[in-house]
Kinemage of the C-alpha trace (Angstrom):
@kinemage 1
@onewidth
@group {chain A} dominant
@subgroup {mainchain}
@vectorlist {calphas} color= white
{ca unk a 1} P 107.867 -9.312 59.800
{ca unk a 2} L 104.576 -8.756 61.912
{ca unk a 3} L 102.133 -6.866 60.400
{ca unk a 4} L 100.505 -4.006 62.657
{ca unk a 5} L 97.312 -2.586 63.275
{ca unk a 6} L 97.226 1.061 62.212
{ca unk a 7} L 94.904 3.747 63.783
{ca unk a 8} L 96.132 6.585 63.862
{ca unk a 9} L 97.871 8.764 61.214
{ca unk a 10} L 101.454 9.573 63.061
{ca unk a 11} L 100.998 5.260 63.341
{ca unk a 12} L 100.591 4.566 60.091
{ca unk a 13} L 103.586 6.995 58.844
{ca unk a 14} L 105.912 5.529 60.886
{ca unk a 15} L 104.805 2.013 59.754
{ca unk a 16} L 105.557 3.305 56.471
{ca unk a 17} L 109.426 4.579 57.663
{ca unk a 18} L 110.268 1.775 59.220
{ca unk a 19} L 109.041 -0.801 56.399
{ca unk a 20} L 110.385 1.636 53.803
{ca unk a 21} L 107.480 2.075 51.366
{ca unk a 22} L 103.938 0.427 51.574
{ca unk a 23} L 101.274 -0.304 49.016
{ca unk a 24} L 97.933 1.264 49.396
{ca unk a 25} L 95.701 -1.847 48.462
{ca unk a 26} L 96.185 -5.607 48.467
{ca unk a 27} L 97.527 -5.267 44.665
{ca unk a 28} L 100.533 -7.256 45.353
{ca unk a 29} L 100.130 -10.630 47.242
{ca unk a 30} L 102.121 -11.441 50.340
{ca unk a 31} L 103.293 -7.132 50.788
{ca unk a 32} L 101.640 -5.448 53.673
{ca unk a 33} L 99.540 -3.091 52.607
{ca unk a 34} L 97.584 -0.123 53.991
{ca unk a 35} L 94.023 -1.082 53.442
{ca unk a 36} L 95.439 -5.324 54.752
{ca unk a 37} L 96.765 -3.021 57.931
{ca unk a 38} L 94.031 -0.902 58.666
{ca unk a 39} L 90.640 -1.998 60.319
{ca unk a 40} L 87.870 -1.424 57.627
{ca unk a 41} L 85.543 0.288 60.367
{ca unk a 42} L 88.136 3.276 60.461
{ca unk a 43} L 87.703 3.725 56.538
{ca unk a 44} L 85.214 6.762 55.959
{ca unk a 45} L 84.053 8.455 59.122
{ca unk a 46} L 85.787 11.368 57.889
{ca unk a 47} L 88.373 12.008 61.110
{ca unk a 48} L 91.392 13.069 59.502
{ca unk a 49} L 93.513 11.502 62.273
{ca unk a 50} L 91.817 7.765 62.272
{ca unk a 51} L 90.132 7.697 58.815
{ca unk a 52} L 93.085 6.225 56.430
{ca unk a 53} L 91.308 7.493 53.320
{ca unk a 54} L 92.563 10.681 54.098
{ca unk a 55} L 95.770 10.095 55.304
{ca unk a 56} L 97.045 9.923 51.401
{ca unk a 57} L 95.382 13.351 51.147
{ca unk a 58} L 97.901 14.675 54.081
{ca unk a 59} L 101.107 12.809 53.379
{ca unk a 60} L 102.052 14.511 50.345
{ca unk a 61} L 101.360 17.622 50.870
{ca unk a 62} L 102.878 17.816 54.428
{ca unk a 63} L 106.028 16.000 52.426
{ca unk a 64} L 106.334 12.981 54.738
{ca unk a 65} L 106.033 10.787 52.539
{ca unk a 66} L 105.893 10.443 48.710
{ca unk a 67} L 102.317 8.987 47.610
{ca unk a 68} L 101.588 8.426 43.764
{ca unk a 69} L 101.008 6.162 41.346
{ca unk a 70} L 104.985 5.161 41.951
{ca unk a 71} L 105.261 1.555 43.528
{ca unk a 72} L 105.611 -0.471 40.066
{ca unk a 73} L 102.561 2.028 38.325
{ca unk a 74} L 100.171 1.300 41.654
{ca unk a 75} L 99.570 3.514 44.272
{ca unk a 76} L 101.361 3.379 47.286
{ca unk a 77} L 103.312 5.170 49.769
{ca unk a 78} L 107.497 5.668 49.670
{ca unk a 79} L 109.435 6.734 52.841
{ca unk a 80} L 112.156 9.410 52.366
{ca unk a 81} L 114.810 6.371 53.084
{ca unk a 82} L 113.971 4.803 50.196
{ca unk a 83} L 112.816 7.404 48.241
{ca unk a 84} L 116.804 7.261 46.242
{ca unk a 85} L 115.840 3.784 45.540
{ca unk a 86} L 112.699 4.033 43.896
{ca unk a 87} L 113.981 6.993 41.964
{ca unk a 88} L 116.345 5.452 40.451
{ca unk a 89} L 114.738 1.956 40.043
{ca unk a 90} L 112.209 3.416 37.961
{ca unk a 91} L 112.950 6.750 36.340
{ca unk a 92} L 114.175 6.753 32.748
{ca unk a 93} L 117.439 8.614 31.987
{ca unk a 94} L 116.501 9.068 28.330
{ca unk a 95} L 115.108 12.383 27.224
{ca unk a 96} L 111.240 12.644 26.687
{ca unk a 97} L 112.091 14.254 23.886
{ca unk a 98} L 114.183 11.060 22.158
{ca unk a 99} L 111.559 8.799 23.779
{ca unk a 100} L 108.749 10.743 21.774
{ca unk a 101} L 110.907 10.948 18.790
{ca unk a 102} L 111.469 6.548 18.831
{ca unk a 103} L 108.133 6.266 19.649
{ca unk a 104} L 108.170 5.317 23.064
{ca unk a 105} L 105.814 7.452 24.748
{ca unk a 106} L 101.929 8.215 23.646
{ca unk a 107} L 100.904 11.366 22.335
{ca unk a 108} L 98.836 12.463 25.537
{ca unk a 109} L 102.130 11.462 27.513
{ca unk a 110} L 104.201 13.379 25.421
{ca unk a 111} L 101.623 16.835 25.605
{ca unk a 112} L 101.570 16.090 29.667
{ca unk a 113} L 105.100 16.087 29.684
{ca unk a 114} L 105.927 19.534 27.652
{ca unk a 115} L 103.072 21.458 29.979
{ca unk a 116} L 104.982 19.964 33.123
{ca unk a 117} L 108.207 21.512 31.705
{ca unk a 118} L 106.153 24.993 31.161
{ca unk a 119} L 104.663 24.774 34.368
{ca unk a 120} L 105.498 22.020 37.087
{ca unk a 121} L 102.364 22.289 39.303
{ca unk a 122} L 98.731 21.266 37.885
{ca unk a 123} L 95.542 20.328 39.150
{ca unk a 124} L 93.483 17.596 37.723
{ca unk a 125} L 90.895 20.053 36.650
{ca unk a 126} L 93.503 22.224 35.006
{ca unk a 127} L 94.370 19.611 32.899
{ca unk a 128} L 91.456 18.095 31.632
{ca unk a 129} L 90.182 21.883 30.629
{ca unk a 130} L 93.411 22.608 28.939
{ca unk a 131} L 93.634 19.147 26.966
{ca unk a 132} L 89.714 19.558 26.242
{ca unk a 133} L 88.869 16.181 28.056
{ca unk a 134} L 85.781 15.017 29.998
{ca unk a 135} L 85.664 12.076 32.108
{ca unk a 136} L 83.690 10.484 29.624
{ca unk a 137} L 85.806 11.780 26.327
{ca unk a 138} L 89.658 11.299 26.641
{ca unk a 139} L 90.077 10.874 30.497
{ca unk a 140} L 91.028 7.370 30.324
{ca unk a 141} L 93.944 8.097 27.757
{ca unk a 142} L 94.839 11.053 30.393
{ca unk a 143} L 94.529 8.711 33.731
{ca unk a 144} L 96.739 6.392 31.816
{ca unk a 145} L 99.766 8.970 30.895
{ca unk a 146} L 99.544 10.727 34.473
{ca unk a 147} L 99.887 7.609 36.078
{ca unk a 148} L 102.784 6.316 33.567
{ca unk a 149} L 104.882 9.709 33.947
{ca unk a 150} L 104.139 8.954 38.246
{ca unk a 151} L 105.599 5.112 37.902
{ca unk a 152} L 108.649 6.736 35.877
{ca unk a 153} L 109.187 9.419 37.947
{ca unk a 154} L 108.779 12.438 35.738
{ca unk a 155} L 105.669 13.727 38.207
{ca unk a 156} L 104.355 12.826 41.489
{ca unk a 157} L 101.063 13.775 43.402
{ca unk a 158} L 101.895 16.595 45.285
{ca unk a 159} L 98.857 17.456 47.582
{ca unk a 160} L 95.341 17.296 47.075
{ca unk a 161} L 92.460 20.880 47.036
{ca unk a 162} L 88.837 20.518 47.308
{ca unk a 163} L 87.209 21.495 44.038
{ca unk a 164} L 84.709 24.590 43.864
{ca unk a 165} L 82.404 25.804 41.169
{ca unk a 166} L 82.333 28.482 39.087
{ca unk a 167} L 81.050 30.772 42.800
{ca unk a 168} L 83.238 29.120 44.691
{ca unk a 169} L 81.454 26.242 46.359
{ca unk a 170} L 83.019 23.302 47.392
{ca unk a 171} L 81.908 20.019 45.782
{ca unk a 172} L 82.748 16.541 44.943
{ca unk a 173} L 85.551 14.946 46.944
{ca unk a 174} L 89.060 16.570 46.542
{ca unk a 175} L 91.707 16.481 43.776
{ca unk a 176} L 95.135 15.219 42.913
{ca unk a 177} L 97.289 18.259 42.430
{ca unk a 178} L 100.079 16.773 40.413
{ca unk a 179} L 104.077 18.271 40.432
{ca unk a 180} L 107.581 18.059 38.774
{ca unk a 181} L 109.284 15.573 41.148
{ca unk a 182} L 112.098 17.745 40.802
{ca unk a 183} L 109.705 20.055 41.717
{ca unk a 184} L 108.331 18.940 44.735
{ca unk a 185} L 110.720 16.320 46.669
{ca unk a 186} L 112.564 17.380 49.775
{ca unk a 187} L 115.841 18.540 49.344
{ca unk a 188} L 118.228 15.063 50.500
{ca unk a 189} L 115.393 12.698 49.244
{ca unk a 190} L 117.656 12.190 46.107
{ca unk a 191} L 121.363 12.564 47.174
{ca unk a 192} L 121.272 9.061 46.629
{ca unk a 193} L 119.747 8.340 43.505
{ca unk a 194} L 123.325 7.804 41.502
{ca unk a 195} L 123.296 4.682 42.493
{ca unk a 196} L 122.747 2.187 39.143
{ca unk a 197} L 119.117 1.065 38.155
{ca unk a 198} L 120.345 -2.353 38.932
{ca unk a 199} L 121.699 -1.974 42.775
{ca unk a 200} L 118.614 -0.137 43.387
{ca unk a 201} L 115.980 -2.538 42.269
{ca unk a 202} L 118.419 -5.217 44.207
{ca unk a 203} L 117.374 -3.629 47.879
{ca unk a 204} L 114.029 -2.373 47.034
{ca unk a 205} L 113.344 -6.360 46.419
{ca unk a 206} L 115.510 -7.704 49.216
{ca unk a 207} L 113.008 -5.023 51.172
{ca unk a 208} L 110.122 -6.313 50.226
{ca unk a 209} L 111.087 -9.971 50.881
{ca unk a 210} L 111.906 -8.603 54.488
{ca unk a 211} L 108.563 -7.475 54.829
{ca unk a 212} L 106.317 -9.357 53.088
{ca unk a 213} L 105.237 -13.301 54.014
{ca unk a 214} L 105.957 -16.173 51.492
{ca unk a 215} L 107.032 -14.219 48.972
{ca unk a 216} L 110.401 -14.894 46.892
{ca unk a 217} L 112.970 -12.485 45.211
{ca unk a 218} L 111.164 -13.895 41.621
{ca unk a 219} L 108.096 -13.395 42.501
{ca unk a 220} L 108.916 -9.595 44.016
{ca unk a 221} L 110.286 -8.726 40.625
{ca unk a 222} L 107.450 -10.052 38.447
{ca unk a 223} L 105.479 -8.247 40.579
{ca unk a 224} L 106.627 -4.843 40.408
{ca unk a 225} L 109.534 -4.637 37.648
{ca unk a 226} L 107.751 -6.549 34.660
């Protein structure tokens, strides 16, 4: 499939809907990505229509695409058409409690999940405050657990919001807001999620091969599912 050159927000949405999913960066050799399909000159221009760094902040909030660490645990976008396949392929049916009791998840992941069970949505700042972590103290463990929960489709990035200080003054770059998938997901997106994990993975692999360049099914499987 010929790669397009994306310069506007709507073109980007249409492209992801055409492909089914799109990695954010060039993490998967042979597959298209947002970085690979946009000119470097339009990044970080602060124009929401033409700056790709803004697009990821918009699509999940508008529920036009899903965004997060949801393509094999790496950041990317998934269309409505393929969301149920990704959910079925990556979601773990064993309950989180059983996984915790059998030692399959970390203490941080277990704590996080219980927080999302009580309140389905948190910003990065709220999570750090409640858990008593900072970027330098416990931040990497929190980041890994957030990635793991996204990877398995327990939570997703639902939007971004501007950081504010105690006086209400904006500072820094926007922060992620995370939400339980079952709370965020639009109606109808999971209608076909009852398909088997094997069928879902097969469809994702076939889709990746069809939109990629010189990449085999075995290579896709190794990159995205192992």
